[in-house]
All heavy atoms as a GROMACS GRO file, in nm:
protein
  636
    1MET      N    1  10.749  10.273  11.250
    1MET     CA    2  10.687  10.206  11.137
    1MET      C    3  10.598  10.301  11.059
    1MET      O    4  10.528  10.383  11.116
    1MET     CB    5  10.600  10.088  11.186
    1MET     CG    6  10.675   9.984  11.261
    1MET     SD    7  10.618   9.825  11.208
    1MET     CE    8  10.760   9.764  11.131
    2ILE      N    9  10.604  10.290  10.931
    2ILE     CA   10  10.529  10.375  10.842
    2ILE      C   11  10.377  10.360  10.861
    2ILE      O   12  10.302  10.455  10.839
    2ILE     CB   13  10.572  10.351  10.695
    2ILE    CG1   14  10.522  10.464  10.603
    2ILE    CG2   15  10.517  10.221  10.641
    2ILE    CD1   16  10.600  10.584  10.611
    3ARG      N   17  10.334  10.242  10.907
    3ARG     CA   18  10.192  10.218  10.927
    3ARG      C   19  10.125  10.319  11.019
    3ARG      O   20  10.008  10.351  11.004
    3ARG     CB   21  10.168  10.078  10.983
    3ARG     CG   22  10.216   9.969  10.892
    3ARG     CD   23  10.200   9.835  10.958
    3ARG     NE   24  10.277   9.836  11.083
    3ARG     CZ   25  10.288   9.733  11.162
    3ARG    NH1   26  10.227   9.623  11.136
    3ARG    NH2   27  10.357   9.742  11.272
    4HIS      N   28  10.203  10.375  11.110
    4HIS     CA   29  10.148  10.467  11.207
    4HIS      C   30  10.130  10.608  11.147
    4HIS      O   31  10.071  10.692  11.208
    4HIS     CB   32  10.237  10.472  11.334
    4HIS     CG   33  10.246  10.340  11.401
    4HIS    ND1   34  10.144  10.282  11.468
    4HIS    CD2   35  10.348  10.250  11.405
    4HIS    CE1   36  10.180  10.164  11.514
    4HIS    NE2   37  10.305  10.143  11.478
    5TRP      N   38  10.181  10.626  11.025
    5TRP     CA   39  10.165  10.754  10.956
    5TRP      C   40  10.051  10.749  10.857
    5TRP      O   41  10.008  10.850  10.804
    5TRP     CB   42  10.294  10.784  10.876
    5TRP     CG   43  10.409  10.826  10.963
    5TRP    CD1   44  10.470  10.750  11.060
    5TRP    CD2   45  10.475  10.949  10.964
    5TRP    NE1   46  10.572  10.824  11.119
    5TRP    CE2   47  10.576  10.944  11.060
    5TRP    CE3   48  10.457  11.067  10.888
    5TRP    CZ2   49  10.661  11.051  11.083
    5TRP    CZ3   50  10.544  11.172  10.912
    5TRP    CH2   51  10.641  11.165  11.007
    6LEU      N   52   9.998  10.629  10.833
    6LEU     CA   53   9.894  10.610  10.728
    6LEU      C   54   9.759  10.574  10.790
    6LEU      O   55   9.750  10.503  10.891
    6LEU     CB   56   9.935  10.495  10.635
    6LEU     CG   57  10.068  10.515  10.561
    6LEU    CD1   58  10.103  10.386  10.488
    6LEU    CD2   59  10.060  10.632  10.464
    7PRO      N   60   9.650  10.619  10.724
    7PRO     CA   61   9.517  10.582  10.770
    7PRO      C   62   9.489  10.434  10.745
    7PRO      O   63   9.555  10.371  10.664
    7PRO     CB   64   9.423  10.671  10.690
    7PRO     CG   65   9.500  10.701  10.565
    7PRO     CD   66   9.642  10.704  10.604
    8LYS      N   67   9.391  10.382  10.816
    8LYS     CA   68   9.355  10.241  10.811
    8LYS      C   69   9.323  10.197  10.668
    8LYS      O   70   9.345  10.080  10.635
    8LYS     CB   71   9.230  10.219  10.900
    8LYS     CG   72   9.205  10.077  10.933
    8LYS     CD   73   9.267  10.043  11.068
    8LYS     CE   74   9.213   9.911  11.118
    8LYS     NZ   75   9.311   9.803  11.104
    9VAL      N   76   9.278  10.285  10.583
    9VAL     CA   77   9.240  10.246  10.443
    9VAL      C   78   9.357  10.248  10.347
    9VAL      O   79   9.340  10.220  10.228
    9VAL     CB   80   9.127  10.336  10.391
    9VAL    CG1   81   9.000  10.318  10.474
    9VAL    CG2   82   9.173  10.482  10.391
   10SER      N   83   9.479  10.280  10.394
   10SER     CA   84   9.599  10.287  10.307
   10SER      C   85   9.693  10.174  10.338
   10SER      O   86   9.684  10.111  10.446
   10SER     CB   87   9.671  10.419  10.328
   10SER     OG   88   9.594  10.527  10.283
   11TYR      N   89   9.784  10.151  10.246
   11TYR     CA   90   9.883  10.045  10.264
   11TYR      C   91  10.022  10.103  10.252
   11TYR      O   92  10.047  10.199  10.174
   11TYR     CB   93   9.865   9.932  10.163
   11TYR     CG   94   9.745   9.849  10.192
   11TYR    CD1   95   9.621   9.886  10.146
   11TYR    CD2   96   9.754   9.737  10.272
   11TYR    CE1   97   9.508   9.809  10.174
   11TYR    CE2   98   9.642   9.660  10.304
   11TYR     CZ   99   9.519   9.700  10.252
   11TYR     OH  100   9.408   9.622  10.284
   12ASP      N  101  10.116  10.047  10.325
   12ASP     CA  102  10.256  10.082  10.317
   12ASP      C  103  10.304  10.063  10.171
   12ASP      O  104  10.280   9.956  10.116
   12ASP     CB  105  10.335   9.995  10.411
   12ASP     CG  106  10.481  10.027  10.420
   12ASP    OD1  107  10.540  10.062  10.315
   12ASP    OD2  108  10.537  10.016  10.529
   13PRO      N  109  10.360  10.164  10.106
   13PRO     CA  110  10.401  10.150   9.969
   13PRO      C  111  10.506  10.043   9.945
   13PRO      O  112  10.517   9.987   9.835
   13PRO     CB  113  10.454  10.288   9.929
   13PRO     CG  114  10.483  10.358  10.057
   13PRO     CD  115  10.393  10.295  10.157
   14GLU      N  116  10.586  10.012  10.049
   14GLU     CA  117  10.688   9.910  10.034
   14GLU      C  118  10.637   9.771  10.076
   14GLU      O  119  10.659   9.674  10.005
   14GLU     CB  120  10.808   9.945  10.118
   14GLU     CG  121  10.925   9.855  10.100
   14GLU     CD  122  11.048   9.896  10.179
   14GLU    OE1  123  11.034   9.976  10.272
   14GLU    OE2  124  11.156   9.848  10.146
   15LEU      N  125  10.566   9.767  10.185
   15LEU     CA  126  10.507   9.642  10.233
   15LEU      C  127  10.358   9.642  10.209
   15LEU      O  128  10.281   9.673  10.297
   15LEU     CB  129  10.538   9.622  10.381
   15LEU     CG  130  10.683   9.633  10.423
   15LEU    CD1  131  10.700   9.640  10.574
   15LEU    CD2  132  10.764   9.514  10.366
   16THR      N  133  10.316   9.611  10.091
   16THR     CA  134  10.175   9.629  10.048
   16THR      C  135  10.077   9.548  10.131
   16THR      O  136   9.958   9.575  10.123
   16THR     CB  137  10.160   9.600   9.899
   16THR    OG1  138  10.208   9.471   9.870
   16THR    CG2  139  10.237   9.700   9.816
   17HIS      N  140  10.122   9.453  10.206
   17HIS     CA  141  10.031   9.374  10.290
   17HIS      C  142  10.009   9.443  10.427
   17HIS      O  143   9.922   9.400  10.504
   17HIS     CB  144  10.081   9.232  10.308
   17HIS     CG  145  10.212   9.227  10.384
   17HIS    ND1  146  10.333   9.253  10.323
   17HIS    CD2  147  10.240   9.201  10.515
   17HIS    CE1  148  10.427   9.244  10.414
   17HIS    NE2  149  10.376   9.213  10.531
   18GLU      N  150  10.082   9.549  10.455
   18GLU     CA  151  10.073   9.619  10.583
   18GLU      C  152   9.982   9.743  10.566
   18GLU      O  153  10.017   9.835  10.500
   18GLU     CB  154  10.209   9.664  10.628
   18GLU     CG  155  10.308   9.557  10.656
   18GLU     CD  156  10.295   9.498  10.794
   18GLU    OE1  157  10.225   9.559  10.877
   18GLU    OE2  158  10.349   9.388  10.814
   19GLU      N  159   9.865   9.737  10.628
   19GLU     CA  160   9.774   9.852  10.618
   19GLU      C  161   9.806   9.952  10.727
   19GLU      O  162   9.869   9.924  10.826
   19GLU     CB  163   9.628   9.810  10.621
   19GLU     CG  164   9.578   9.767  10.757
   19GLU     CD  165   9.428   9.734  10.755
   19GLU    OE1  166   9.368   9.736  10.647
   19GLU    OE2  167   9.375   9.710  10.862
   20GLY      N  168   9.761  10.074  10.701
   20GLY     CA  169   9.782  10.184  10.797
   20GLY      C  170   9.714  10.155  10.931
   20GLY      O  171   9.625  10.071  10.944
   21ARG      N  172   9.756  10.230  11.033
   21ARG     CA  173   9.704  10.212  11.169
   21ARG      C  174   9.625  10.331  11.219
   21ARG      O  175   9.561  10.323  11.322
   21ARG     CB  176   9.821  10.184  11.265
   21ARG     CG  177   9.895  10.057  11.236
   21ARG     CD  178   9.819   9.941  11.299
   21ARG     NE  179   9.873   9.813  11.260
   21ARG     CZ  180   9.956   9.739  11.335
   21ARG    NH1  181   9.997   9.783  11.450
   21ARG    NH2  182   9.995   9.625  11.290
   22ARG      N  183   9.632  10.444  11.150
   22ARG     CA  184   9.568  10.565  11.202
   22ARG      C  185   9.417  10.552  11.192
   22ARG      O  186   9.364  10.524  11.086
   22ARG     CB  187   9.618  10.689  11.126
   22ARG     CG  188   9.766  10.717  11.147
   22ARG     CD  189   9.803  10.851  11.094
   22ARG     NE  190   9.734  10.956  11.167
   22ARG     CZ  191   9.769  11.004  11.284
   22ARG    NH1  192   9.874  10.955  11.348
   22ARG    NH2  193   9.701  11.099  11.340
   23LEU      N  194   9.349  10.580  11.301
   23LEU     CA  195   9.204  10.573  11.302
   23LEU      C  196   9.137  10.705  11.274
   23LEU      O  197   9.017  10.710  11.253
   23LEU     CB  198   9.157  10.518  11.439
   23LEU     CG  199   9.208  10.378  11.474
   23LEU    CD1  200   9.164  10.340  11.614
   23LEU    CD2  201   9.163  10.278  11.372
   24ASP      N  202   9.216  10.814  11.268
   24ASP     CA  203   9.158  10.946  11.240
   24ASP      C  204   9.147  10.977  11.091
   24ASP      O  205   9.102  11.081  11.052
   24ASP     CB  206   9.238  11.056  11.311
   24ASP     CG  207   9.383  11.065  11.267
   24ASP    OD1  208   9.424  10.994  11.172
   24ASP    OD2  209   9.459  11.147  11.324
   25GLY      N  210   9.194  10.881  11.005
   25GLY     CA  211   9.183  10.898  10.863
   25GLY      C  212   9.289  10.985  10.798
   25GLY      O  213   9.292  11.000  10.676
   26ARG      N  214   9.379  11.038  10.878
   26ARG     CA  215   9.483  11.128  10.823
   26ARG      C  216   9.603  11.048  10.771
   26ARG      O  217   9.642  10.950  10.830
   26ARG     CB  218   9.534  11.223  10.930
   26ARG     CG  219   9.428  11.325  10.971
   26ARG     CD  220   9.477  11.420  11.074
   26ARG     NE  221   9.591  11.499  11.019
   26ARG     CZ  222   9.674  11.566  11.097
   26ARG    NH1  223   9.661  11.567  11.228
   26ARG    NH2  224   9.771  11.636  11.041
   27ASN      N  225   9.654  11.095  10.660
   27ASN     CA  226   9.780  11.042  10.603
   27ASN      C  227   9.886  11.150  10.634
   27ASN      O  228   9.891  11.252  10.568
   27ASN     CB  229   9.766  11.019  10.452
   27ASN     CG  230   9.891  10.959  10.391
   27ASN    OD1  231  10.000  10.991  10.431
   27ASN    ND2  232   9.874  10.875  10.293
   28LEU      N  233   9.966  11.120  10.734
   28LEU     CA  234  10.062  11.223  10.779
   28LEU      C  235  10.171  11.252  10.678
   28LEU      O  236  10.226  11.363  10.675
   28LEU     CB  237  10.122  11.180  10.913
   28LEU     CG  238  10.022  11.172  11.028
   28LEU    CD1  239  10.095  11.134  11.158
   28LEU    CD2  240   9.940  11.296  11.046
   29ILE      N  241  10.200  11.156  10.591
   29ILE     CA  242  10.299  11.181  10.488
   29ILE      C  243  10.242  11.280  10.387
   29ILE      O  244  10.310  11.378  10.354
   29ILE     CB  245  10.336  11.048  10.419
   29ILE    CG1  246  10.404  10.953  10.517
   29ILE    CG2  247  10.428  11.076  10.295
   29ILE    CD1  248  10.414  10.809  10.472
   30GLU      N  249  10.123  11.258  10.342
   30GLU     CA  250  10.061  11.353  10.248
   30GLU      C  251  10.039  11.488  10.312
   30GLU      O  252  10.060  11.591  10.248
   30GLU     CB  253   9.925  11.297  10.197
   30GLU     CG  254   9.943  11.180  10.102
   30GLU     CD  255   9.808  11.123  10.058
   30GLU    OE1  256   9.704  11.173  10.095
   30GLU    OE2  257   9.814  11.024   9.978
   31ASP      N  258  10.003  11.489  10.439
   31ASP     CA  259   9.989  11.617  10.513
   31ASP      C  260  10.120  11.694  10.514
   31ASP      O  261  10.125  11.816  10.492
   31ASP     CB  262   9.943  11.595  10.657
   31ASP     CG  263   9.799  11.550  10.671
   31ASP    OD1  264   9.725  11.546  10.569
   31ASP    OD2  265   9.759  11.518  10.786
   32TRP      N  266  10.231  11.623  10.540
   32TRP     CA  267  10.363  11.683  10.544
   32TRP      C  268  10.400  11.742  10.409
   32TRP      O  269  10.445  11.858  10.400
   32TRP     CB  270  10.466  11.578  10.589
   32TRP     CG  271  10.604  11.634  10.605
   32TRP    CD1  272  10.654  11.697  10.714
   32TRP    CD2  273  10.710  11.622  10.510
   32TRP    NE1  274  10.786  11.728  10.692
   32TRP    CE2  275  10.825  11.684  10.567
   32TRP    CE3  276  10.721  11.568  10.384
   32TRP    CZ2  277  10.944  11.693  10.503
   32TRP    CZ3  278  10.842  11.576  10.319
   32TRP    CH2  279  10.954  11.638  10.376
   33ILE      N  280  10.379  11.665  10.301
   33ILE     CA  281  10.412  11.709  10.168
   33ILE      C  282  10.328  11.831  10.129
   33ILE      O  283  10.378  11.930  10.077
   33ILE     CB  284  10.394  11.597  10.064
   33ILE    CG1  285  10.499  11.487  10.089
   33ILE    CG2  286  10.402  11.647   9.920
   33ILE    CD1  287  10.474  11.357  10.014
   34ARG      N  288  10.199  11.826  10.156
   34ARG     CA  289  10.107  11.935  10.124
   34ARG      C  290  10.146  12.066  10.197
   34ARG      O  291  10.151  12.173  10.139
   34ARG     CB  292   9.966  11.896  10.158
   34ARG     CG  293   9.858  11.990  10.109
   34ARG     CD  294   9.717  11.939  10.129
   34ARG     NE  295   9.695  11.854  10.244
   34ARG     CZ  296   9.680  11.718  10.238
   34ARG    NH1  297   9.687  11.655  10.123
   34ARG    NH2  298   9.659  11.651  10.347
   35GLU      N  299  10.184  12.053  10.324
   35GLU     CA  300  10.222  12.167  10.405
   35GLU      C  301  10.348  12.231  10.349
   35GLU      O  302  10.362  12.351  10.345
   35GLU     CB  303  10.239  12.126  10.551
   35GLU     CG  304  10.264  12.237  10.649
   35GLU     CD  305  10.414  12.267  10.666
   35GLU    OE1  306  10.497  12.174  10.652
   35GLU    OE2  307  10.448  12.382  10.697
   36LYS      N  308  10.443  12.149  10.308
   36LYS     CA  309  10.569  12.200  10.252
   36LYS      C  310  10.544  12.271  10.119
   36LYS      O  311  10.600  12.379  10.092
   36LYS     CB  312  10.672  12.088  10.228
   36LYS     CG  313  10.710  12.013  10.355
   36LYS     CD  314  10.766  12.107  10.460
   36LYS     CE  315  10.786  12.033  10.590
   36LYS     NZ  316  10.808  12.121  10.702
   37LYS      N  317  10.458  12.216  10.034
   37LYS     CA  318  10.426  12.279   9.906
   37LYS      C  319  10.360  12.416   9.929
   37LYS      O  320  10.389  12.513   9.857
   37LYS     CB  321  10.335  12.190   9.822
   37LYS     CG  322  10.408  12.076   9.756
   37LYS     CD  323  10.317  11.995   9.667
   37LYS     CE  324  10.393  11.880   9.606
   37LYS     NZ  325  10.310  11.799   9.520
   38LYS      N  326  10.269  12.425  10.026
   38LYS     CA  327  10.205  12.553  10.057
   38LYS      C  328  10.305  12.661  10.090
   38LYS      O  329  10.287  12.779  10.061
   38LYS     CB  330  10.112  12.539  10.176
   38LYS     CG  331   9.978  12.479  10.145
   38LYS     CD  332   9.892  12.483  10.274
   38LYS     CE  333   9.768  12.402  10.259
   38LYS     NZ  334   9.691  12.396  10.385
   39ARG      N  335  10.416  12.619  10.155
   39ARG     CA  336  10.518  12.718  10.195
   39ARG      C  337  10.630  12.728  10.093
   39ARG      O  338  10.733  12.786  10.123
   39ARG     CB  339  10.574  12.675  10.332
   39ARG     CG  340  10.470  12.680  10.442
   39ARG     CD  341  10.523  12.647  10.579
   39ARG     NE  342  10.642  12.565  10.575
   39ARG     CZ  343  10.725  12.552  10.673
   39ARG    NH1  344  10.701  12.614  10.789
   39ARG    NH2  345  10.832  12.474  10.664
   40ASN      N  346  10.613  12.668   9.977
   40ASN     CA  347  10.712  12.671   9.870
   40ASN      C  348  10.848  12.610   9.916
   40ASN      O  349  10.955  12.658   9.880
   40ASN     CB  350  10.735  12.810   9.815
   40ASN     CG  351  10.610  12.858   9.742
   40ASN    OD1  352  10.546  12.783   9.669
   40ASN    ND2  353  10.578  12.986   9.764
   41VAL      N  354  10.840  12.505   9.996
   41VAL     CA  355  10.959  12.433  10.040
   41VAL      C  356  10.972  12.311   9.951
   41VAL      O  357  10.879  12.237   9.932
   41VAL     CB  358  10.944  12.388  10.191
   41VAL    CG1  359  11.061  12.302  10.231
   41VAL    CG2  360  10.932  12.511  10.278
   42LYS      N  361  11.091  12.289   9.898
   42LYS     CA  362  11.117  12.174   9.814
   42LYS      C  363  11.142  12.054   9.906
   42LYS      O  364  11.244  12.045   9.972
   42LYS     CB  365  11.238  12.195   9.726
   42LYS     CG  366  11.222  12.311   9.628
   42LYS     CD  367  11.350  12.334   9.554
   42LYS     CE  368  11.358  12.480   9.516
   42LYS     NZ  369  11.496  12.522   9.496
   43ALA      N  370  11.044  11.965   9.910
   43ALA     CA  371  11.049  11.852  10.002
   43ALA      C  372  11.023  11.721   9.927
   43ALA      O  373  10.948  11.719   9.831
   43ALA     CB  374  10.946  11.870  10.113
   44GLU      N  375  11.086  11.615   9.977
   44GLU     CA  376  11.069  11.481   9.919
   44GLU      C  377  11.047  11.379  10.032
   44GLU      O  378  11.102  11.395  10.139
   44GLU     CB  379  11.190  11.440   9.838
   44GLU     CG  380  11.216  11.522   9.713
   44GLU     CD  381  11.124  11.486   9.602
   44GLU    OE1  382  11.062  11.375   9.600
   44GLU    OE2  383  11.104  11.571   9.512
   45TYR      N  384  10.970  11.277   9.999
   45TYR     CA  385  10.952  11.162  10.086
   45TYR      C  386  11.008  11.042  10.015
   45TYR      O  387  10.977  11.018   9.899
   45TYR     CB  388  10.804  11.142  10.119
   45TYR     CG  389  10.777  11.010  10.183
   45TYR    CD1  390  10.825  10.978  10.310
   45TYR    CD2  391  10.709  10.907  10.118
   45TYR    CE1  392  10.803  10.856  10.369
   45TYR    CE2  393  10.684  10.786  10.174
   45TYR     CZ  394  10.733  10.760  10.303
   45TYR     OH  395  10.714  10.638  10.358
   46VAL      N  396  11.093  10.964  10.081
   46VAL     CA  397  11.151  10.844  10.024
   46VAL      C  398  11.130  10.727  10.121
   46VAL      O  399  11.124  10.744  10.241
   46VAL     CB  400  11.302  10.859   9.992
   46VAL    CG1  401  11.324  10.966   9.889
   46VAL    CG2  402  11.382  10.886  10.117
   47TRP      N  403  11.114  10.608  10.062
   47TRP     CA  404  11.103  10.491  10.148
   47TRP      C  405  11.193  10.376  10.103
   47TRP      O  406  11.198  10.271  10.161
   47TRP     CB  407  10.955  10.441  10.157
   47TRP     CG  408  10.902  10.382  10.031
   47TRP    CD1  409  10.910  10.251   9.991
   47TRP    CD2  410  10.828  10.452   9.930
   47TRP    NE1  411  10.850  10.235   9.871
   47TRP    CE2  412  10.797  10.359   9.830
   47TRP    CE3  413  10.786  10.582   9.914
   47TRP    CZ2  414  10.726  10.391   9.716
   47TRP    CZ3  415  10.714  10.614   9.800
   47TRP    CH2  416  10.686  10.520   9.703
   48LYS      N  417  11.268  10.400   9.993
   48LYS     CA  418  11.360  10.302   9.944
   48LYS      C  419  11.501  10.364   9.925
   48LYS      O  420  11.513  10.481   9.896
   48LYS     CB  421  11.315  10.245   9.809
   48LYS     CG  422  11.187  10.172   9.811
   48LYS     CD  423  11.160  10.102   9.680
   48LYS     CE  424  11.132  10.199   9.568
   48LYS     NZ  425  11.083  10.133   9.446
   49LYS      N  426  11.600  10.279   9.943
   49LYS     CA  427  11.739  10.324   9.926
   49LYS      C  428  11.760  10.381   9.786
   49LYS      O  429  11.828  10.481   9.767
   49LYS     CB  430  11.835  10.206   9.950
   49LYS     CG  431  11.981  10.242   9.945
   49LYS     CD  432  12.064  10.122   9.978
   49LYS     CE  433  12.210  10.152   9.966
   49LYS     NZ  434  12.294  10.036   9.993
   50SER      N  435  11.702  10.320   9.685
   50SER     CA  436  11.718  10.367   9.547
   50SER      C  437  11.663  10.507   9.530
   50SER      O  438  11.721  10.591   9.456
   50SER     CB  439  11.655  10.272   9.448
   50SER     OG  440  11.513  10.262   9.469
   51GLN      N  441  11.555  10.538   9.598
   51GLN     CA  442  11.498  10.674   9.590
   51GLN      C  443  11.591  10.774   9.660
   51GLN      O  444  11.611  10.883   9.611
   51GLN     CB  445  11.361  10.679   9.658
   51GLN     CG  446  11.254  10.601   9.586
   51GLN     CD  447  11.128  10.593   9.672
   51GLN    OE1  448  11.131  10.572   9.792
   51GLN    NE2  449  11.013  10.610   9.605
   52LEU      N  450  11.648  10.733   9.770
   52LEU     CA  451  11.737  10.822   9.846
   52LEU      C  452  11.862  10.853   9.761
   52LEU      O  453  11.907  10.968   9.758
   52LEU     CB  454  11.778  10.755   9.976
   52LEU     CG  455  11.868  10.834  10.070
   52LEU    CD1  456  11.803  10.965  10.110
   52LEU    CD2  457  11.908  10.751  10.192
   53LYS      N  458  11.912  10.754   9.691
   53LYS     CA  459  12.027  10.776   9.606
   53LYS      C  460  12.000  10.871   9.493
   53LYS      O  461  12.092  10.938   9.444
   53LYS     CB  462  12.076  10.641   9.547
   53LYS     CG  463  12.147  10.555   9.645
   53LYS     CD  464  12.193  10.430   9.574
   53LYS     CE  465  12.288  10.350   9.660
   53LYS     NZ  466  12.342  10.233   9.588
   54GLN      N  467  11.876  10.882   9.448
   54GLN     CA  468  11.839  10.970   9.337
   54GLN      C  469  11.816  11.116   9.382
   54GLN      O  470  11.805  11.203   9.294
   54GLN     CB  471  11.712  10.918   9.269
   54GLN     CG  472  11.731  10.788   9.198
   54GLN     CD  473  11.603  10.736   9.138
   54GLN    OE1  474  11.497  10.796   9.152
   54GLN    NE2  475  11.612  10.625   9.068
   55ILE      N  476  11.813  11.141   9.512
   55ILE     CA  477  11.790  11.277   9.557
   55ILE      C  478  11.912  11.365   9.525
   55ILE      O  479  12.026  11.330   9.553
   55ILE     CB  480  11.765  11.278   9.711
   55ILE    CG1  481  11.636  11.204   9.743
   55ILE    CG2  482  11.764  11.421   9.768
   55ILE    CD1  483  11.511  11.272   9.698
   56ASP      N  484  11.883  11.479   9.469
   56ASP     CA  485  11.984  11.579   9.444
   56ASP      C  486  11.973  11.682   9.558
   56ASP      O  487  11.880  11.762   9.560
   56ASP     CB  488  11.962  11.647   9.307
   56ASP     CG  489  12.063  11.757   9.277
   56ASP    OD1  490  12.144  11.794   9.364
   56ASP    OD2  491  12.061  11.802   9.160
   57PRO      N  492  12.067  11.680   9.652
   57PRO     CA  493  12.058  11.771   9.768
   57PRO      C  494  12.044  11.918   9.732
   57PRO      O  495  11.988  11.997   9.809
   57PRO     CB  496  12.188  11.744   9.844
   57PRO     CG  497  12.235  11.612   9.798
   57PRO     CD  498  12.187  11.596   9.657
   58SER      N  499  12.094  11.958   9.615
   58SER     CA  500  12.084  12.099   9.580
   58SER      C  501  11.940  12.137   9.537
   58SER      O  502  11.911  12.253   9.524
   58SER     CB  503  12.181  12.130   9.463
   58SER     OG  504  12.143  12.061   9.346
   59LYS      N  505  11.855  12.036   9.518
   59LYS     CA  506  11.717  12.060   9.474
   59LYS      C  507  11.614  12.028   9.581
   59LYS      O  508  11.494  12.034   9.555
   59LYS     CB  509  11.689  11.979   9.346
   59LYS     CG  510  11.773  12.023   9.231
   59LYS     CD  511  11.738  11.942   9.106
   59LYS     CE  512  11.827  11.986   8.991
   59LYS     NZ  513  11.800  11.907   8.872
   60VAL      N  514  11.660  11.992   9.700
   60VAL     CA  515  11.565  11.952   9.806
   60VAL      C  516  11.603  12.028   9.934
   60VAL      O  517  11.719  12.030   9.975
   60VAL     CB  518  11.573  11.800   9.833
   60VAL    CG1  519  11.488  11.761   9.951
   60VAL    CG2  520  11.531  11.723   9.709
   61ASP      N  521  11.503  12.094   9.995
   61ASP     CA  522  11.525  12.164  10.118
   61ASP      C  523  11.506  12.071  10.240
   61ASP      O  524  11.575  12.081  10.341
   61ASP     CB  525  11.429  12.282  10.133
   61ASP     CG  526  11.445  12.385  10.021
   61ASP    OD1  527  11.562  12.412   9.987
   61ASP    OD2  528  11.346  12.436   9.972
   62GLN      N  529  11.404  11.987  10.231
   62GLN     CA  530  11.373  11.895  10.343
   62GLN      C  531  11.344  11.760  10.289
   62GLN      O  532  11.282  11.740  10.182
   62GLN     CB  533  11.254  11.948  10.424
   62GLN     CG  534  11.286  12.077  10.496
   62GLN     CD  535  11.177  12.123  10.586
   62GLN    OE1  536  11.075  12.057  10.603
   62GLN    NE2  537  11.193  12.239  10.646
   63LEU      N  538  11.381  11.658  10.368
   63LEU     CA  539  11.366  11.519  10.328
   63LEU      C  540  11.301  11.438  10.442
   63LEU      O  541  11.346  11.450  10.555
   63LEU     CB  542  11.502  11.460  10.294
   63LEU     CG  543  11.508  11.316  10.241
   63LEU    CD1  544  11.439  11.309  10.103
   63LEU    CD2  545  11.652  11.272  10.231
   64LEU      N  546  11.196  11.365  10.409
   64LEU     CA  547  11.134  11.276  10.505
   64LEU      C  548  11.152  11.135  10.453
   64LEU      O  549  11.125  11.108  10.335
   64LEU     CB  550  10.985  11.310  10.519
   64LEU     CG  551  10.900  11.218  10.606
   64LEU    CD1  552  10.942  11.232  10.756
   64LEU    CD2  553  10.751  11.254  10.595
   65GLY      N  554  11.198  11.047  10.539
   65GLY     CA  555  11.224  10.910  10.489
   65GLY      C  556  11.196  10.806  10.595
   65GLY      O  557  11.205  10.834  10.715
   66LYS      N  558  11.167  10.693  10.547
   66LYS     CA  559  11.149  10.573  10.631
   66LYS      C  560  11.287  10.526  10.671
   66LYS      O  561  11.380  10.529  10.591
   66LYS     CB  562  11.076  10.468  10.549
   66LYS     CG  563  11.053  10.341  10.621
   66LYS     CD  564  10.975  10.244  10.535
   66LYS     CE  565  10.955  10.112  10.604
   66LYS     NZ  566  10.879  10.020  10.525
   67ILE      N  567  11.301  10.481  10.793
   67ILE     CA  568  11.430  10.426  10.837
   67ILE      C  569  11.457  10.300  10.757
   67ILE      O  570  11.371  10.210  10.752
   67ILE     CB  571  11.430  10.395  10.989
   67ILE    CG1  572  11.414  10.527  11.065
   67ILE    CG2  573  11.556  10.324  11.029
   67ILE    CD1  574  11.398  10.509  11.214
   68MET      N  575  11.572  10.297  10.696
   68MET     CA  576  11.607  10.184  10.611
   68MET      C  577  11.712  10.096  10.681
   68MET      O  578  11.808  10.147  10.735
   68MET     CB  579  11.660  10.236  10.480
   68MET     CG  580  11.559  10.320  10.404
   68MET     SD  581  11.637  10.408  10.272
   68MET     CE  582  11.533  10.553  10.266
   69LYS      N  583  11.688   9.969  10.672
   69LYS     CA  584  11.788   9.875  10.726
   69LYS      C  585  11.888   9.845  10.617
   69LYS      O  586  11.852   9.788  10.515
   69LYS     CB  587  11.717   9.748  10.774
   69LYS     CG  588  11.623   9.768  10.885
   69LYS     CD  589  11.555   9.640  10.924
   69LYS     CE  590  11.450   9.668  11.030
   69LYS     NZ  591  11.370   9.552  11.057
   70ILE      N  592  12.009   9.884  10.636
   70ILE     CA  593  12.114   9.865  10.536
   70ILE      C  594  12.222   9.776  10.600
   70ILE      O  595  12.273   9.808  10.706
   70ILE     CB  596  12.176   9.999  10.492
   70ILE    CG1  597  12.065  10.088  10.434
   70ILE    CG2  598  12.287   9.976  10.391
   70ILE    CD1  599  12.108  10.228  10.406
   71ALA      N  600  12.254   9.665  10.535
   71ALA     CA  601  12.354   9.574  10.585
   71ALA      C  602  12.490   9.635  10.558
   71ALA      O  603  12.522   9.679  10.446
   71ALA     CB  604  12.343   9.440  10.517
   72ILE      N  605  12.575   9.639  10.657
   72ILE     CA  606  12.712   9.689  10.645
   72ILE      C  607  12.806   9.572  10.676
   72ILE      O  608  12.797   9.512  10.786
   72ILE     CB  609  12.736   9.807  10.740
   72ILE    CG1  610  12.637   9.923  10.707
   72ILE    CG2  611  12.879   9.855  10.730
   72ILE    CD1  612  12.643  10.037  10.806
   73ARG      N  613  12.893   9.549  10.584
   73ARG     CA  614  12.987   9.443  10.603
   73ARG      C  615  13.113   9.496  10.673
   73ARG      O  616  13.166   9.600  10.638
   73ARG     CB  617  13.034   9.383  10.471
   73ARG     CG  618  12.933   9.302  10.400
   73ARG     CD  619  12.997   9.239  10.282
   73ARG     NE  620  12.894   9.194  10.192
   73ARG     CZ  621  12.913   9.100  10.106
   73ARG    NH1  622  13.032   9.047  10.090
   73ARG    NH2  623  12.816   9.063  10.023
   74SER      N  624  13.158   9.426  10.773
   74SER     CA  625  13.285   9.464  10.837
   74SER      C  626  13.394   9.376  10.779
   74SER      O  627  13.374   9.259  10.760
   74SER     CB  628  13.274   9.452  10.988
   74SER     OG  629  13.244   9.319  11.019
   75THR      N  630  13.507   9.434  10.752
   75THR     CA  631  13.617   9.358  10.695
   75THR      C  632  13.732   9.348  10.791
   75THR      O  633  13.744   9.416  10.886
   75THR     CB  634  13.667   9.422  10.562
   75THR    OG1  635  13.701   9.557  10.589
   75THR    CG2  636  13.562   9.410  10.457
   0.00000   0.00000   0.00000
């Protein structure tokens, strides 16, 4: 769950009623993005399927994403 990556004072960007669970005040998503930028790594964080679809793999070195539940129909 994304809540475990966010500090208590933050909310899940998708489930805005779900607040973070981290008591140390760290936002691990922001930490990850900041660390990648320092090393000049092209990195993206996505939490929605629509965002994932917009990613151009040729322009991203690393991708961090929330596990998405996608319904698959069997025929």
